[in-house]
N, C-alpha and C positions, 0 to 999 in steps of 0.2 A: 391678435396675440402675435409675438414672434419668438421662434425656438432658437434659440443660439447654439452654435456647434459645441463640441467637446473641448476646443481650446478656441480662445479668442486672443488674438495678437495683431501685430502689424500686418501679418500677410492677408487677413480676413475681418480685420475690423471696418474697413469701408463696407465691407456685404453686409455687417450688422447694421451699419447707419443706414445703407440704402433700404433694408428691410424694414426698420423702424421709420425712415421718412415715407416710406410708401403706405403705411398706415396712419401715419399723422396727416399725410397729404389728403387721404380717403376721409379725414373728418373724425377719426375716432381720438375722442376727449381723454381716454385713459386707457393706456396701453400695456398690456403685460409682457415682459419680456421672460420667457422661461429658460433659466441658466441651470434648471435641476440636472441636466446631464452635462454641464461645463465642468471641467477639471481644473481647467487655468484661465487665468486672464491678466494680461499684460496691460501695460499704461496706455496702451492705444485704446483697447477695450474699453479701459475704465472711463478714459478721455470721452468716448463715444457713447456710453452710457450717461455722463454728466452733461453733456451737450443736449441728448435728447430729453432728460429730464428737464433741462432750462428752457427747452422748446416747448414741453408739452405745458410746463406752469405757465409759460408766457402767453400759451393759447388758452388758459383756463383749464387746464388738464391735469393728468398725473401718470408718471410713469412708475410701475412696479415690476419689482424684481422678484422672480422665483430662485433662490440660491438654494442648491442642494449639496453642496461639498464645503467642507471647513477651510479648504485650500482659497476657492475664492471669496469667502467670507472674510477671510483674512486679509487679503490683499485690498478688499474694499474698508476694512479697518484701518490696517494701515497708512492709508491716503486719506481718511477721513470720509469716503464717499457713504459709508453705513450710516452715518449721522444727517446726510442730505437726502438719501433715496429709501422710497418705502420698498421693505423688504420683508418677503414671504417665504414660507418652508415648503408650500404647495400651490400648484396652479388653481386648486378649488378653494382655498384661502385667499389667494389674491384678487381672484374674481368676484368672491361673495363679499368681500371688505366695501364698506360704505365710503363713498368718496371722502376724503378728509382733505380739504384744500391745504397746500404747503405754500410756504412763502418764497419768492423768488429767491436765489442764491446765486 
């Protein structure tokens, strides 16, 4: 699991990318990104999440996001990422969810 910071933007989206890559490089097929404390995510952050999703699916895995704020959910919805990404309201829910293969996008 990766915990995202309170704000994800151009200044730290690369750090989120590295944290996600370190988990996938370690062989984790299903990756949970905890954004429950994230209040803001700009396009650079959304781009990193979409790229992480694509890498996970290509490797036979899945990226699961835990979204805790309406503002982050709104951004994902505006750009259409909410239709592509698996989104949960709690870490427990994301971890407990049965693996449901998604199609590459």
